[in-house]
N, C-alpha and C positions, 0 to 999 in steps of 0.2 A: 139708574135703574137697569137691570139686566134685561135684555130683549131676546126673545126667542128668534133665532135666525130663520129667514124665509129661504126655502130652497126652490129653485126653478123646476118646472115640470119638464120631464124628458119623455121622449118616445119610448116605446117598448124595447126596440133594439138598443137604444142608448142606455136605458136602464139595465139591460142585461149585461152590456159591456162594463158599466160602472160596478155592477154587482161582482163581476169576475175580478175586476181590479181590487175591490174591497176584500174579496175572499183571499186573494193573493197576499195582501198585506196582513191579514189575520194569521197567516202562517209564519210571519216573522216573530222571533222571540221577543218577550216582553223585556227588552233591554235597550241599551244605547246602541242602535245598529250602526254599521259603518257609515251609512249615509248621514244619519243624525249626528254622529260624532264629527263629521266633516262640516256640518252646518252650524255648530255651536262652538264657542271657545272651550278648549280642553279644561277639565276640572283638575286643579292641582291637588295632588295627594302626596303626602310624605310618609314613608314607612320607616320606622326605627327598628333596626335589628337588635338582637339581644346582646351583641358583642361586636367586635371589629369584623369586617367581612372575611369569612373563611370558606372553605370548600363546601361546608354544610349549607351555606346560604346561596349556592348556585341557582336553585330553582327561581328565586326572585329575580335574578339577573337574566335568566333565560326568558322570563315573561317580558322583561324590559327589552332585551335585544331582539326578540322575535316580533315585537310590535303588538303584543296582545293587549297591553294597557292602552296603547294609542288607538287600537281598533275600538276600544270601549269608550273613547272620548276622554281619556285620562292622561294627564301629564304627571308621571310618577317620579319622585326622587327617593333614593334610599340613603339613609344616614346610619352611621355606626353608633354604638354605645359602649360603655364599659361595664355592662351587666344589666340584668333584668330591672333592677331598681331604677337605673338611669333611663331605661327605655320607657318604663311606666311614667316617670317624671316628665319625659319629653312629651308624651301624649297628654298628660294632665295639664301641662303648661301651654299646650298648643304648638310646641315646636314640631311635633309630628302629629299625624292624624290617626295612624294605625301602628300598633306595636306588635312585634313578634316576641311573645313572652310565654312563660310557663303557667299552667293552671294554679299550682300551689302559691306562686307569687301573687296572682290575682286574688286568691282567697285572703292572703295576708293584707293586701292593699285594701280590699273591701272592708275588712275588719277595722281598718283605721280611717274609714270615711271616703275611700275612693269610689268613683262611679264607673269603674271599668267593667266591661263584660267581655267574655270570650265569645267569638262568633264562629270560629273554626278551630279544629285541633289537627295539627299536622303531625306531631309526634304522638301516635297512639300508645307507644311504649316509652317509658321514662328512660333517659340516656345515662342514668347514674351507674358508674362502673367502678370496680376495684381492680387495680392492676398490680401484678406481682411478677416475679421471675421464677422460672421453673427450678432454678437452683437456689431460690430464696424463700419467700413466703409461700409461693406455689398455692395460691388460694383458688380452689376449684369447687368448693362446696360451702354452703351457708354455715355449717357448724364450725368452720375454721375462723369465723369472725370473732368467736370468743377467744380472748387472749391475744388478739392481733393488735400490733402497733401500726396505726394507719396515719399516713401523712395527709392532712387536710388543712383547711384554712379557718382562721379566726373569723367569726361573724357569719360564716356560711351555714345555711340550714341543711346542707347535704348530710352531715353527720347525723342530724336528727332523723332524716329520711332513712338512713342506714339502720339506726337504732330502732325505728319503728318497724322496719322490715325484720329485724332480728326478733322483736317481740312476736310478730306474726308467725315466725318460724319456731317459736317456742324456745328462743335463746335469751340469754341474759345480756342486755345491752350495756350493763355496768362493766362487763368484762372486755369491752372494746376500748382500747386506749387510743386517744387522738393526740398526735403530735402536730403542732402548728407549723406548717410549711407553706409559704406563699406559692401561688400557682406557677410562676415562672421557674421556681427552684425545685418543683416536685419531681420532674423527670430525672434530673441529676441526682436527687436524693435517693430515688429508687435504684438507678443504675449503679450508683456508688456504694450501695448497701447501707446507706444512712438509716433508711427505714425499709421494712420488708414489703410494704404495700403503700399505695397511694390511691386517692380517689380523684377521678376526673370524669367528664362526659366521655362516653364510649367513642365519640368521633376523634378523640386523641389517639386512638389505637395505631393508625398508620405511622405516625411520627415516633411513637414509643416502640413500635416493632422494629423500626430502623435502628433506633438507639440500642435496643437490646441485641440486635443482630451484630452491630458494630462491637458490642461488648462480649460477643460470643455466648449470649444467653438467649433463652426462649421466653417470650412474654406470655403471661397468663392473663386472660380477661374474664372477669366475673361480672356479667351484666345482671343487675338485680332483677330486671323485668323478665329475664329468661329463667329465673329461679323462684318465681312466685309473687313478685311485686307488681300489683296492678294499679297504675297511677298515670293518669293523663299528664302530658308534659306540654311542650310548646305548641302555640298556635297564634291566631290573630285576635287581638283585643282592641276594643274601641270604647270611648266614653259614651255614656248614655245620651249626652247632649249631642254628640256628633252623629250618633245613630238616628236620633230624632230629626235632625235637620238635613242629613245627607244620606238617607237610607239607600237611595238608588245608586249613589256614587259608591257606597260600600259594597253593594251587591255586584256592581260592575268590576270593582277592584278584586273581589274574591274570585269571581268568574275568570278573569284574566290571569290572576296569580295561580290558580289551580291548573289552568292550561299549561303554565310554565312548569309547575310541579310534574304534571303528567309527562311532558316532553323530557325534562331533566332526568327523571327516574328511568325513562325508557332509553334514553340516549345520553349517558353521562359524558361521553367525549364531546358531543355537541354543546352540552351545558358548560363544560369546562372552557371551551372556546368562547362561549357567550360571556362567561364571567370574567375571563381574562381581558375582554374588551373594556371592562370597567375597573378591574382590580388586577393590574398587570404584574404585581409583585408575587402573586400566588403561583404555585407549581401545578401544572396540569395533572400530573399523576396523583398528587395528593387530593386534588379536587375530586377526581374520579373515585379514589379510594374512600373518601368521606361520603360521597353520594351513595356508595354501596351500603355503607352503614346506615345512612339516613333512610334508605329504602326499607331496610329491615325494621326501622322504628315506625315508618309511616304506612307501610302496606301490610295490613292484617286481613284475615278472612272477612271481617266486618267491613273494612274499607273497600275490598273488592266488590262487595255486595252493595254498599251504600254510597260509595264515592269518597274521593279525597276530601279531607277537612271535616268529615262526619264525626259526630260525637253523640253519645248516649246520655240523656239526663241522669240515668242511674249511675253512670260512671262519674259524672260531675259531683253527684251527692257523695259517692265513695271517696273522691278526691278531697272534698271538703271535710269529711269525717276524719280522714287520715291526717290532714294538716292540723285540725283542731286537737286531735288526740295525741299525736306524736311530735309535731313540730311546735305547736302552741301558737296562740294569737294574743297580741297585746291589747286588742280592742274587743269589740263585740262580734262574735262569729256571725257572718251573714247567712240568710237562708240560702239553700242551694240554688234556688231559682234566680237569685240575684247575681250569680257569678257567670251567667251565660245569657245569650239571646239567640233565639232561633229565627229562621226565615231569611237568613243571609247567604245560605249555600245555594249553588245553582241548581236549577231544574231544567233538563234532566241532569243527574249527577255526573260529575267528571270522574270516571273510574280509571285506575292505573292500568 
């Protein structure tokens, strides 16, 4: 039987002192405080990246190097993947607890029975880009996509995104020609003139710019989200079961991670040094260059107002509709409210 605890009687001065102590503790955030984190075993959390560690991933390593996770009572490990599908599989199998994946992939996964939900959106703008050379395809406007021969990959849904963008722009997607080129070969295919344009995430720009410069050419970057594409991309996703059983751990993780994002975007040199402590093979100048691109994707007027990781349910519904209409799903399209979960972003918000 539960018993109501008996509290001793205290004098008025003692009561006043205790009240002051209690009031002080009420000012502490409703989180795992540093003292609490030291008093309990660290909760182990594994984050799966969407790919092998690259400069774009520096904010996660900054949170690790600066001790933000440790301060929250978390023992965080970061593991690579070979793409979003593998990251989702890692979370669903329990190999990882949290995945850094894109919203369209979560929509597709939910349509096939996944219980994954987005809890934060880091890339407010989609990173899909078309690269060409100034003396080649020279793609600078949407209308040039009609009749373009684009190097892309078999099985990738990026061409579907580009075709959906074309429809939105009043263009005929049937006039876009796709040539199957594996990702490792795309840069050389572009620089050698094998194809006039390739698609990649915009974070590939620094490396492609160097290659173009060595070839005495000028790189052109056509970022779809700068020309009308409104589509949420990468953020944090967790299974419903893990959210139900480890909600406070997830909140602590998000809070610490976004502190890392804030610092990394404000001080990319510091972030590069932090990441190199874990991934020594990377080049610091490329990390800094990629972070500049990531900042453009992550920091919008809405994020300045609402904080890093923020998302709008209307934007989630729009992403769902885009995927269903243009990418296509093989299962049953989920309700928009099933692809995200609210209440896991920090209060107050962490603004860039």
